[in-house]
Structure formats: C-alpha cells, structure tokens
Z-matrix of the N, CA and C atoms (Angstrom, degrees):
N
C 1 1.443
C 2 1.520 1 109.72
N 3 1.300 2 116.03 1 132.84
C 4 1.463 3 121.92 2 179.34
C 5 1.523 4 108.76 3 -83.20
N 6 1.344 5 116.67 4 129.58
C 7 1.456 6 121.54 5 -179.83
C 8 1.522 7 109.95 6 -116.77
N 9 1.320 8 115.70 7 175.73
C 10 1.461 9 121.09 8 -179.27
C 11 1.528 10 111.96 9 -67.59
N 12 1.321 11 116.90 10 -20.17
C 13 1.464 12 120.34 11 178.84
C 14 1.525 13 112.56 12 -76.21
N 15 1.324 14 117.23 13 -15.51
C 16 1.466 15 121.27 14 -172.63
C 17 1.531 16 113.49 15 -96.00
N 18 1.321 17 117.91 16 -3.16
C 19 1.466 18 120.65 17 -179.56
C 20 1.523 19 108.78 18 -116.62
N 21 1.331 20 117.64 19 155.72
C 22 1.462 21 119.82 20 178.83
C 23 1.536 22 111.29 21 -61.07
N 24 1.326 23 117.07 22 133.38
C 25 1.472 24 120.13 23 -176.33
C 26 1.528 25 113.84 24 -58.87
N 27 1.336 26 117.61 25 -38.47
C 28 1.466 27 118.77 26 -177.31
C 29 1.521 28 111.59 27 -64.67
N 30 1.329 29 117.87 28 -37.59
C 31 1.463 30 120.72 29 178.20
C 32 1.529 31 110.86 30 -68.08
N 33 1.329 32 116.10 31 -41.94
C 34 1.458 33 120.25 32 -179.28
C 35 1.526 34 110.91 33 -65.83
N 36 1.313 35 117.84 34 -44.43
C 37 1.462 36 120.91 35 -178.40
C 38 1.520 37 110.64 36 -65.31
N 39 1.337 38 117.94 37 -41.55
C 40 1.472 39 120.21 38 178.15
C 41 1.524 40 111.54 39 -62.19
N 42 1.320 41 116.52 40 -46.60
C 43 1.472 42 120.22 41 -178.40
C 44 1.530 43 110.74 42 -67.18
N 45 1.328 44 116.65 43 -40.85
C 46 1.455 45 120.85 44 179.68
C 47 1.527 46 111.35 45 -67.21
N 48 1.323 47 117.22 46 -39.10
C 49 1.469 48 120.41 47 177.68
C 50 1.523 49 110.74 48 -62.69
N 51 1.328 50 117.21 49 -42.70
C 52 1.467 51 120.02 50 177.30
C 53 1.525 52 111.08 51 -64.53
N 54 1.332 53 116.70 52 -40.11
C 55 1.464 54 120.13 53 178.46
C 56 1.530 55 110.79 54 -62.61
N 57 1.326 56 116.35 55 -45.53
C 58 1.469 57 120.65 56 -179.66
C 59 1.522 58 110.26 57 -62.69
N 60 1.322 59 117.11 58 -42.79
C 61 1.462 60 120.88 59 -178.48
C 62 1.526 61 111.58 60 -62.85
N 63 1.326 62 116.81 61 -39.59
C 64 1.457 63 120.64 62 -175.21
C 65 1.525 64 113.50 63 -87.40
N 66 1.338 65 118.59 64 -33.05
C 67 1.461 66 120.60 65 -168.78
C 68 1.523 67 115.91 66 -114.88
N 69 1.314 68 118.80 67 -19.88
C 70 1.465 69 120.53 68 -176.72
C 71 1.523 70 108.06 69 -107.07
N 72 1.313 71 115.90 70 98.23
C 73 1.476 72 121.25 71 -174.69
C 74 1.526 73 112.48 72 -74.03
N 75 1.335 74 118.12 73 -20.03
C 76 1.463 75 120.15 74 -179.91
C 77 1.525 76 112.31 75 -70.23
N 78 1.320 77 117.75 76 -24.52
C 79 1.459 78 121.59 77 -178.92
C 80 1.526 79 108.01 78 -93.69
N 81 1.328 80 115.30 79 103.38
C 82 1.461 81 122.48 80 179.50
C 83 1.524 82 108.82 81 -135.64
N 84 1.320 83 118.19 82 135.93
C 85 1.468 84 119.21 83 178.00
C 86 1.521 85 111.32 84 -70.79
N 87 1.337 86 117.79 85 142.06
C 88 1.460 87 119.92 86 174.59
C 89 1.533 88 110.48 87 -71.89
N 90 1.312 89 116.46 88 170.23
C 91 1.462 90 120.45 89 -176.73
C 92 1.527 91 112.57 90 -60.33
N 93 1.327 92 117.30 91 -39.01
C 94 1.460 93 120.41 92 -175.66
C 95 1.527 94 112.60 93 -69.50
N 96 1.326 95 118.26 94 -15.48
C 97 1.469 96 121.69 95 -175.75
C 98 1.525 97 112.38 96 -68.33
N 99 1.330 98 118.40 97 -16.54
C 100 1.450 99 120.62 98 -176.92
C 101 1.530 100 113.46 99 -89.21
N 102 1.321 101 117.91 100 -9.40
C 103 1.461 102 118.22 101 178.45
C 104 1.519 103 113.54 102 -134.96
N 105 1.331 104 117.80 103 5.17
C 106 1.460 105 121.26 104 180.00
C 107 1.526 106 110.94 105 -99.56
N 108 1.336 107 115.11 106 147.73
C 109 1.457 108 119.64 107 171.87
C 110 1.527 109 108.36 108 -73.21
N 111 1.321 110 117.20 109 157.77
C 112 1.454 111 120.15 110 -179.45
C 113 1.525 112 112.16 111 -84.27
N 114 1.326 113 118.92 112 -13.83
C 115 1.467 114 122.13 113 178.34
C 116 1.525 115 109.34 114 -162.04
N 117 1.330 116 116.11 115 161.14
C 118 1.459 117 120.33 116 -178.30
C 119 1.525 118 112.29 117 -69.57
N 120 1.326 119 117.05 118 -24.43
C 121 1.456 120 120.15 119 -178.59
C 122 1.524 121 112.53 120 -85.44
N 123 1.304 122 118.21 121 -3.75
C 124 1.467 123 121.61 122 177.13
C 125 1.526 124 108.99 123 -83.50
N 126 1.324 125 115.71 124 148.25
C 127 1.458 126 119.46 125 178.29
C 128 1.517 127 112.25 126 -90.73
N 129 1.340 128 117.43 127 -28.23
C 130 1.462 129 121.13 128 -174.42
C 131 1.533 130 110.43 129 -135.51
N 132 1.311 131 114.38 130 169.46
C 133 1.464 132 120.08 131 172.85
C 134 1.528 133 107.78 132 -70.76
N 135 1.323 134 118.47 133 164.28
C 136 1.475 135 119.90 134 -179.84
C 137 1.528 136 111.93 135 -59.98
N 138 1.332 137 115.99 136 147.60
C 139 1.465 138 120.76 137 -179.91
C 140 1.523 139 111.74 138 -65.30
N 141 1.327 140 116.74 139 -42.37
C 142 1.461 141 121.44 140 179.42
C 143 1.527 142 107.65 141 -94.96
N 144 1.313 143 116.30 142 75.51
C 145 1.449 144 122.43 143 -169.06
C 146 1.527 145 113.48 144 -63.32
N 147 1.329 146 117.96 145 -34.77
C 148 1.463 147 120.09 146 -176.97
C 149 1.523 148 112.49 147 -75.81
N 150 1.333 149 117.52 148 -26.24
C 151 1.463 150 120.44 149 -171.91
C 152 1.521 151 114.96 150 -112.66
N 153 1.316 152 119.92 151 -1.98
C 154 1.454 153 119.02 152 -171.81
C 155 1.529 154 112.39 153 -63.54
N 156 1.315 155 117.90 154 -31.22
C 157 1.463 156 121.06 155 179.32
C 158 1.531 157 110.67 156 -64.34
N 159 1.327 158 115.53 157 -41.88
C 160 1.462 159 120.44 158 -179.06
C 161 1.530 160 111.12 159 -72.93
N 162 1.314 161 117.07 160 -34.90
C 163 1.468 162 120.93 161 177.25
C 164 1.530 163 109.84 162 -66.40
N 165 1.341 164 117.01 163 -40.28
C 166 1.462 165 120.02 164 177.68
C 167 1.525 166 110.47 165 -65.33
N 168 1.332 167 117.17 166 -40.37
C 169 1.465 168 120.59 167 178.13
C 170 1.528 169 110.49 168 -62.89
N 171 1.331 170 116.67 169 -42.66
C 172 1.462 171 120.52 170 178.86
C 173 1.529 172 110.82 171 -65.58
N 174 1.309 173 116.35 172 -40.09
C 175 1.459 174 120.42 173 178.94
C 176 1.528 175 110.89 174 -64.06
N 177 1.328 176 117.10 175 -42.12
C 178 1.462 177 120.29 176 178.08
C 179 1.526 178 111.08 177 -64.66
N 180 1.330 179 117.17 178 -39.87
C 181 1.470 180 119.72 179 177.69
C 182 1.518 181 111.13 180 -63.15
N 183 1.328 182 116.83 181 -40.52
C 184 1.463 183 120.13 182 179.17
C 185 1.530 184 110.69 183 -64.66
N 186 1.338 185 116.80 184 -40.11
C 187 1.464 186 120.13 185 177.84
C 188 1.527 187 111.18 186 -66.65
N 189 1.348 188 116.76 187 -36.70
C 190 1.458 189 120.64 188 178.52
C 191 1.521 190 112.02 189 -67.83
N 192 1.320 191 116.63 190 -21.84
C 193 1.466 192 120.34 191 179.10
C 194 1.527 193 110.36 192 -60.45
N 195 1.323 194 116.73 193 -34.83
C 196 1.461 195 120.62 194 -177.51
C 197 1.521 196 112.17 195 -82.41
N 198 1.351 197 118.09 196 -46.06
C 199 1.452 198 120.58 197 -178.95
C 200 1.519 199 110.48 198 -160.59
N 201 1.312 200 115.25 199 159.08
C 202 1.461 201 121.33 200 178.49
C 203 1.529 202 109.19 201 -77.16
N 204 1.327 203 115.85 202 144.71
C 205 1.458 204 121.03 203 174.75
C 206 1.514 205 109.04 204 -155.65
N 207 1.322 206 115.22 205 169.02
C 208 1.455 207 120.86 206 -177.40
C 209 1.513 208 112.65 207 -113.01
N 210 1.308 209 115.01 208 -166.18
C 211 1.459 210 121.90 209 -177.36
C 212 1.525 211 110.55 210 -64.33
N 213 1.328 212 117.22 211 -41.24
C 214 1.458 213 120.62 212 -177.83
C 215 1.528 214 111.35 213 -59.94
N 216 1.311 215 116.91 214 -43.43
C 217 1.463 216 120.61 215 179.07
C 218 1.520 217 110.82 216 -68.40
N 219 1.333 218 116.78 217 -37.27
C 220 1.471 219 118.77 218 178.71
C 221 1.525 220 110.32 219 -66.10
N 222 1.322 221 117.33 220 -32.19
C 223 1.469 222 120.00 221 175.87
C 224 1.529 223 110.41 222 -64.56
N 225 1.317 224 116.56 223 -37.13
C 226 1.463 225 120.97 224 178.79
C 227 1.526 226 110.67 225 -71.10
N 228 1.330 227 117.60 226 -38.46
C 229 1.465 228 121.60 227 -179.51
C 230 1.523 229 110.79 228 -59.54
N 231 1.331 230 116.84 229 -41.99
C 232 1.462 231 121.43 230 -177.27
C 233 1.522 232 112.83 231 -97.99
N 234 1.328 233 118.31 232 20.02
C 235 1.455 234 121.44 233 179.29
C 236 1.527 235 110.59 234 -71.49
N 237 1.319 236 115.65 235 169.63
C 238 1.456 237 119.70 236 -179.76
C 239 1.517 238 111.28 237 -162.67
N 240 1.315 239 115.08 238 -178.00
C 241 1.455 240 120.72 239 -178.90
C 242 1.524 241 110.79 240 -91.34
N 243 1.335 242 116.02 241 127.84
C 244 1.451 243 121.62 242 175.85
C 245 1.523 244 108.01 243 -95.55
N 246 1.319 245 115.21 244 120.17
C 247 1.459 246 120.23 245 178.92
C 248 1.518 247 109.48 246 -74.99
N 249 1.344 248 115.40 247 138.38
C 250 1.464 249 120.15 248 -176.47
C 251 1.521 250 111.55 249 -126.65
N 252 1.296 251 116.67 250 37.09
C 253 1.458 252 120.12 251 179.19
C 254 1.513 253 110.97 252 75.93
N 255 1.335 254 117.23 253 -124.91
C 256 1.460 255 120.85 254 -177.61
C 257 1.531 256 112.35 255 -82.49
N 258 1.327 257 117.04 256 -13.23
C 259 1.463 258 120.60 257 177.99
C 260 1.526 259 109.70 258 -80.40
N 261 1.321 260 118.03 259 157.28
C 262 1.465 261 120.02 260 178.77
C 263 1.538 262 111.42 261 -63.43
N 264 1.316 263 116.92 262 147.94
C 265 1.468 264 119.00 263 179.90
C 266 1.526 265 112.35 264 -70.87
N 267 1.324 266 115.74 265 155.03
C 268 1.455 267 122.14 266 176.62
C 269 1.522 268 109.67 267 -115.42
N 270 1.321 269 116.36 268 147.69
C 271 1.452 270 120.20 269 173.70
C 272 1.526 271 108.18 270 -78.71
N 273 1.326 272 115.06 271 130.07
C 274 1.462 273 121.15 272 -177.47
C 275 1.525 274 108.11 273 -125.61
N 276 1.327 275 116.13 274 137.20
C 277 1.459 276 119.80 275 175.91
C 278 1.527 277 109.54 276 -71.10
N 279 1.317 278 114.65 277 149.53
C 280 1.457 279 120.39 278 177.30
C 281 1.527 280 108.95 279 -76.29
N 282 1.327 281 117.77 280 157.07
C 283 1.464 282 119.08 281 175.99
C 284 1.530 283 110.62 282 -68.01
N 285 1.314 284 116.54 283 150.21
C 286 1.448 285 120.27 284 -175.65
C 287 1.516 286 114.58 285 -96.75
N 288 1.328 287 118.05 286 -5.81
C 289 1.467 288 120.61 287 -173.62
C 290 1.530 289 111.92 288 -61.73
N 291 1.313 290 117.79 289 -49.64
C 292 1.469 291 120.42 290 -178.24
C 293 1.530 292 110.37 291 -63.53
N 294 1.328 293 116.76 292 -43.66
C 295 1.465 294 119.80 293 179.87
C 296 1.526 295 111.04 294 -63.59
N 297 1.340 296 117.03 295 -39.26
C 298 1.456 297 120.94 296 179.17
C 299 1.529 298 110.33 297 -63.07
N 300 1.335 299 116.61 298 -45.09
C 301 1.466 300 119.95 299 178.72
C 302 1.530 301 111.36 300 -63.29
N 303 1.319 302 116.70 301 -40.57
C 304 1.466 303 119.99 302 179.00
C 305 1.524 304 110.20 303 -64.90
N 306 1.334 305 117.49 304 -43.33
C 307 1.466 306 120.44 305 177.36
C 308 1.530 307 110.71 306 -59.13
N 309 1.329 308 117.21 307 -43.12
C 310 1.460 309 120.82 308 179.78
C 311 1.520 310 111.00 309 -63.88
N 312 1.330 311 116.81 310 -39.90
C 313 1.458 312 120.36 311 178.49
C 314 1.527 313 110.97 312 -67.31
N 315 1.330 314 116.89 313 -39.93
C 316 1.464 315 120.44 314 178.12
C 317 1.530 316 111.01 315 -66.08
N 318 1.329 317 117.10 316 -33.35
C 319 1.461 318 120.08 317 175.91
C 320 1.525 319 110.71 318 -66.95
N 321 1.330 320 117.13 319 -41.60
C 322 1.466 321 120.47 320 177.53
C 323 1.524 322 110.87 321 -62.59
N 324 1.333 323 116.76 322 -35.46
C 325 1.463 324 121.13 323 179.96
C 326 1.524 325 111.76 324 -77.13
N 327 1.327 326 117.76 325 -12.53
C 328 1.457 327 120.85 326 179.51
C 329 1.516 328 113.59 327 85.64
N 330 1.322 329 117.81 328 13.25
C 331 1.461 330 120.84 329 -179.00
C 332 1.526 331 112.58 330 -91.93
N 333 1.325 332 117.36 331 -20.50
C 334 1.459 333 122.21 332 179.09
C 335 1.522 334 108.22 333 -134.51
N 336 1.318 335 115.69 334 156.83
C 337 1.458 336 121.17 335 177.22
C 338 1.524 337 108.78 336 -133.57
N 339 1.320 338 115.64 337 154.21
C 340 1.457 339 120.94 338 178.61
C 341 1.522 340 108.44 339 -91.44
N 342 1.342 341 116.72 340 129.27
C 343 1.461 342 121.91 341 178.32
C 344 1.525 343 108.92 342 -125.18
N 345 1.313 344 116.46 343 -178.79
C 346 1.469 345 119.18 344 178.70
C 347 1.530 346 111.70 345 -69.62
N 348 1.340 347 117.92 346 -20.73
C 349 1.465 348 122.13 347 178.98
C 350 1.523 349 112.72 348 -94.09
N 351 1.316 350 117.93 349 10.54
C 352 1.456 351 121.25 350 -176.52
C 353 1.510 352 109.79 351 114.42
N 354 1.303 353 116.94 352 -139.58
C 355 1.468 354 120.78 353 176.75
C 356 1.518 355 109.41 354 -97.12
N 357 1.332 356 114.52 355 150.98
C 358 1.451 357 121.12 356 178.70
C 359 1.519 358 108.45 357 -138.77
N 360 1.309 359 115.76 358 161.99
C 361 1.455 360 120.85 359 179.33
C 362 1.528 361 109.21 360 -80.07
N 363 1.319 362 116.59 361 132.59
C 364 1.464 363 120.91 362 178.49
C 365 1.529 364 108.93 363 -79.64
N 366 1.322 365 117.51 364 165.04
C 367 1.472 366 118.99 365 176.26
C 368 1.533 367 112.52 366 -58.34
N 369 1.327 368 116.77 367 -35.74
C 370 1.467 369 120.48 368 177.16
C 371 1.527 370 110.80 369 -63.92
N 372 1.345 371 116.69 370 -41.40
C 373 1.458 372 121.00 371 178.75
C 374 1.517 373 112.19 372 -67.58
N 375 1.331 374 116.38 373 -41.01
C 376 1.469 375 120.33 374 178.36
C 377 1.517 376 110.55 375 -63.90
N 378 1.322 377 116.53 376 -40.55
C 379 1.458 378 121.14 377 177.94
C 380 1.528 379 110.99 378 -62.83
N 381 1.330 380 116.58 379 -41.64
C 382 1.466 381 120.97 380 179.09
C 383 1.528 382 110.90 381 -62.38
N 384 1.331 383 117.36 382 -46.65
C 385 1.456 384 120.18 383 -179.74
C 386 1.520 385 111.55 384 -64.65
N 387 1.329 386 117.84 385 -39.37
C 388 1.462 387 120.54 386 178.10
C 389 1.523 388 111.20 387 -65.26
N 390 1.330 389 116.61 388 -40.47
C 391 1.463 390 120.78 389 -179.81
C 392 1.531 391 110.90 390 -64.18
N 393 1.342 392 116.12 391 -46.22
C 394 1.463 393 119.39 392 179.48
C 395 1.529 394 111.41 393 -67.05
N 396 1.330 395 116.61 394 -35.93
C 397 1.463 396 120.57 395 177.78
C 398 1.526 397 110.88 396 -63.09
N 399 1.327 398 116.01 397 -39.85
C 400 1.464 399 120.29 398 178.73
C 401 1.526 400 110.81 399 -64.09
N 402 1.347 401 116.99 400 -41.97
C 403 1.461 402 120.55 401 177.85
C 404 1.529 403 111.52 402 -62.96
N 405 1.326 404 116.50 403 -42.45
C 406 1.465 405 120.69 404 178.59
C 407 1.520 406 109.95 405 -63.86
N 408 1.329 407 116.56 406 -42.88
C 409 1.460 408 120.30 407 -178.26
C 410 1.523 409 111.28 408 -64.51
N 411 1.338 410 117.37 409 -37.05
C 412 1.464 411 119.85 410 176.24
C 413 1.524 412 110.52 411 -61.63
N 414 1.334 413 117.19 412 -38.46
C 415 1.462 414 120.58 413 175.77
C 416 1.516 415 112.07 414 -65.66
N 417 1.324 416 117.46 415 -36.30
C 418 1.461 417 121.03 416 178.18
C 419 1.522 418 111.14 417 -68.85
N 420 1.339 419 116.89 418 -33.40
C 421 1.470 420 121.04 419 179.68
C 422 1.522 421 110.39 420 -65.67
N 423 1.332 422 117.33 421 -34.54
C 424 1.463 423 120.38 422 178.61
C 425 1.530 424 111.06 423 -62.14
N 426 1.339 425 116.76 424 -36.32
C 427 1.465 426 120.93 425 179.40
C 428 1.522 427 112.60 426 -81.77
N 429 1.327 428 116.03 427 -27.98
C 430 1.462 429 120.73 428 -176.86
C 431 1.523 430 109.30 429 -136.20
N 432 1.347 431 118.18 430 90.79
C 433 1.477 432 121.74 431 -175.23
C 434 1.525 433 114.52 432 -60.59
N 435 1.330 434 118.40 433 -19.13
C 436 1.467 435 119.05 434 -179.36
C 437 1.533 436 111.67 435 -68.07
N 438 1.339 437 118.30 436 -14.61
C 439 1.459 438 121.60 437 177.95
C 440 1.528 439 112.77 438 -82.46
N 441 1.317 440 117.10 439 -6.58
C 442 1.467 441 121.36 440 -175.51
C 443 1.527 442 112.30 441 -59.96
N 444 1.326 443 117.34 442 -29.43
C 445 1.460 444 120.38 443 -178.18
C 446 1.526 445 112.23 444 -63.23
N 447 1.340 446 118.46 445 -21.29
C 448 1.459 447 121.13 446 -179.84
C 449 1.521 448 113.05 447 -82.08
N 450 1.316 449 117.25 448 -14.74
C 451 1.458 450 121.26 449 179.00
C 452 1.521 451 112.06 450 -79.45
N 453 1.305 452 117.56 451 -19.30
C 454 1.462 453 120.72 452 -175.72
C 455 1.490 454 113.06 453 -90.78
C-alpha cells in the first residue's frame, strides 16, 4: 500500500492543497489572510497570496499523518529567524492563530480530530492522504517504470 511517506512531500502538499481548495468548503481563509504576514519575523506577505492558507492546511495534514501534535508544536514547526539588525538573529516561534483556525476548519471538515495529545488525523483524513499519495505514485511510475514493483 502506498502511503504519504512514500511520495515526495512537495508533490503531495501541492495536490492536497488543490484538493482542499476545490472540494473542502469548510476550509476558507479569513479576510485578514490576504494582507497579513504569516509571522513577525517575515518581511513580506506570502508570495502565493491566494493559496497560502490551503498550502498551510495541506502541510499540517501531512505532518499529522506521522503523529498527533498541538498548536505549540505547530508554532515550532513554522518558526524562523528574526533579524535584529547588527545583533545575531534569534529563533522565534510562529504565531498560532492561523494554525488554530486551520485546525478548527479541518475538524469541521472531518479531516482532523482533537485528542489528548493535540490534534490527530481522522480516518477520513488518512484515507484522503493515502488516496492522493497513490495517484501521485502512479504518475511517478509513468516517469520511472522501475517503481512499478511497489504498486503490486
């Protein structure tokens, strides 16, 4: 069985973000998401302004595939270096508001569930990631026939 761990993450996140944008109506960016930076240490708004909310949701789903985590861990995942002029940069956690809203939207859609360890992937979400991973892997097999043995 092909899982989300067996396909390149960038392909899975792109395909999952497009799927979420087109098929999951519960996941919608709020109004402020189109002109706000994603963290205080960023200099600009995201380059892909229309899709960054869906890409973040897809990225969080992919991370949830491996293990459950909460808002605090998601802040660490998206942390970065804050430039401080001539002083050395410091690592700063990302804000949790956007991740919290995305988690809540994914819960409404039935793709994630709240557990004692934070958020976890629901069976519906795991099935979705496995299905998309299988489609991606079939595309990879067309380019590289030596991978065909893993489909059987």
